[in-house]
LOSEKOL-896284 format. One record per residue (C-alpha): x, y, z; residue in three letters. Coordinates in steps of 0.05 Angstrom, whole numbers, plus 5000, padded with zeros to 4 digits. Layout:
N
XYZAla ...
This chain:
236
461832605089Met 455632175094Thr 457231435103Ser 453430835076Ile 451130665146Arg 448431365159Ser 444631325093Met 441630655115Lys 439530975181Val 436531565144Ala 432531105098Thr 429830685156Ala 428031285199Val 424931655141Phe 420531065122Lys 418030985193Glu 416531725198Met 412631695132Ile 408431125159Arg 406531535220Trp 405232155178Ser 400231785134Leu 395931675196Trp 397032385217Phe 395032695151Phe 389132225143Ser 386232445210Ile 387933175198Leu 384733175129Leu 378532835156Ala 377833365210Ile 378733915159His 373433625112Leu 368533535169Ile 369534265186Arg 368534475113Val 362334055099Phe 358834015166Trp 361734505216Leu 362735125173Asn 357635515216Gly 356736115170Gly 358636445105Thr 365736675124Ala 371236335083Pro 374935765115Ile 382435735110Glu 385435225062Gly 389034595085Phe 395934915084Phe 394035435136Thr 389634945175Phe 395234425181Ser 401234865199Gln 400634865275Tyr 398734125279Ser 404533935232Thr 409534305276Ser 406933965339Ile 407033285305Phe 414333395286Thr 415933625357Leu 413032975384Val 417232575335Leu 423432955357Gly 421832805430Ile 421432065413Met 427932055374Thr 433031895429Ala 429031305454Tyr 425731055390Thr 431031175336Phe 437931345363Met 438430835419Gly 435630275377Arg 440530375319His 446630445365Ile 444629795400Gln 444729475331Gln 452029675321Gly 451230345286Val 456130875310Ser 453631495346Arg 456131915288Arg 452531515235Asp 446231495277Ser 446332255287Phe 447532435215Phe 442631905190Gly 437032165235Ile 438732885216Ser 438332715142Leu 431832345152Ala 428932945191Ala 430833415134Thr 427532975082Gly 421532885126Phe 420833635137Ala 420733715061Leu 415333175056Phe 411133535110Leu 411734165069Thr 409933875001Val 403833475024Val 399834075053Pro 401834484991Leu 399233944945Ala 392733854983Ile 391834614986Asn 392934664911Gly 387834114898Leu 382834474942Gln 384135114903His 382434764838Leu 376234424866Leu 373835074897Ala 373335364827Lys 368334814811Ala 364135044871Ser 363634354902Ile 364734614973Phe 358834885014Pro 363035465039Val 368435895007Ala 375635665019Leu 381036185028Asp 386735784999Thr 391236374983Ala 391636775047Val 397836445074Val 401536565009Phe 399737295008Glu 402737415077Ser 409637155057Thr 410037404986Ala 408436764950Gly 407636014956Ala 415135884952Ala 416436345012Ala 410836025052Ala 413735335036Ala 420635555059Ile 417635825123Gly 413935175139Leu 420034745122Phe 424535145169Leu 419335155225Asn 418134405220Val 425534255222Leu 426534725282Thr 420934375320Tyr 424033695305Phe 430933885330Phe 427934235391Thr 424133595408Gly 430433195398Trp 434033685446Leu 428833545499Ile 429232795486Ser 436832765492Ile 436533185555Gly 432232665589Tyr 435832075557Tyr 442832285576Arg 441932695640Phe 435532395669Arg 429132755689Trp 431633305736Ile 436433595684Ala 431133445632Gly 427034015660Phe 432734485643Gly 432434255570Phe 424934395570Ile 426435095594Ala 431635165539Leu 426434935488Ser 421935515508Phe 427535995491Ile 428235665422Val 420735715411Phe 420836445432Gly 426336595383Leu 422736215328Asn 416236605341Asp 420337245341Tyr 422837065271Leu 416436805240Trp 410437085278Lys 410637845280Pro 406838145338Gly 405837455369Asn 412137305408Tyr 414337365481Thr 421237665472Leu 418938395476Asp 425938645492Trp 428538475422Leu 429139095377Pro 425038945315Tyr 421438395277Glu 425638095221Pro 419537805186Phe 416738505177Glu 423438795155Met 425638275104Asp 423537555090Phe 430637325074Trp 433237625138Leu 428137175174Thr 430536575134Val 437836735152Leu 436136785225Gly 432236135223Ser 437935765188Val 442936035239Ala 438535785296Met 438035105263Leu 445535075255Leu 446435215329Val 441434665346Leu 444934185299Phe 451734315330Leu 448934265400Ala 445633595384Met 452133335354Arg 455833495418Leu 450433205462Leu 449932555423Thr 457432465411Lys 458832055474Arg 451731915498Val 451231265539Pro 446330775510Ile 440930485555Lys 439429755544Met 
């Protein structure tokens, strides 16, 4: 059951993440608009903001996850928050933040789609391609949400590895993160993953099978992080 303290941690962490994301999206949108208006370099359609931002959004969330043990967890525990409340608060904030990082690109992409009909852009925008590949906008949004959350927890895994076990063991957690990324690519990027020994591509077989696999992987990461943070020593 979520306690009042964990909710306070979630609110504080979520607000801080939102502040950082405003800078992130401002820069990303500026780069995208520069590309559309000045660096289009031809007549080929340019992908919409949703497609353009997916990789950068995942990397941004990975960086936040890597900062978590030092920036969020340690600070709140030093202030008297229990390890349990800190963990669940940060996890709840990460889930809400992943939803925010999904909604914003969708909203900007939708606005671009409407503006494209008015022909205000100097080059055609392909704002629908990502939705066609996953059978609709809702499916694409689910995919981005799960990917972003996976990247955050993987970054947190790296962070707690260095925080708790120091830098030598931390390299082992980085190696573990590559396995997580490989499994995530196997689920979500057909034909573009490194685990060639696996039998088939879930994404090509059934979208909901991919979702189930992604949720299962997130559950394993969540439980692993709970065990790793349960008795973590706090560095002053």
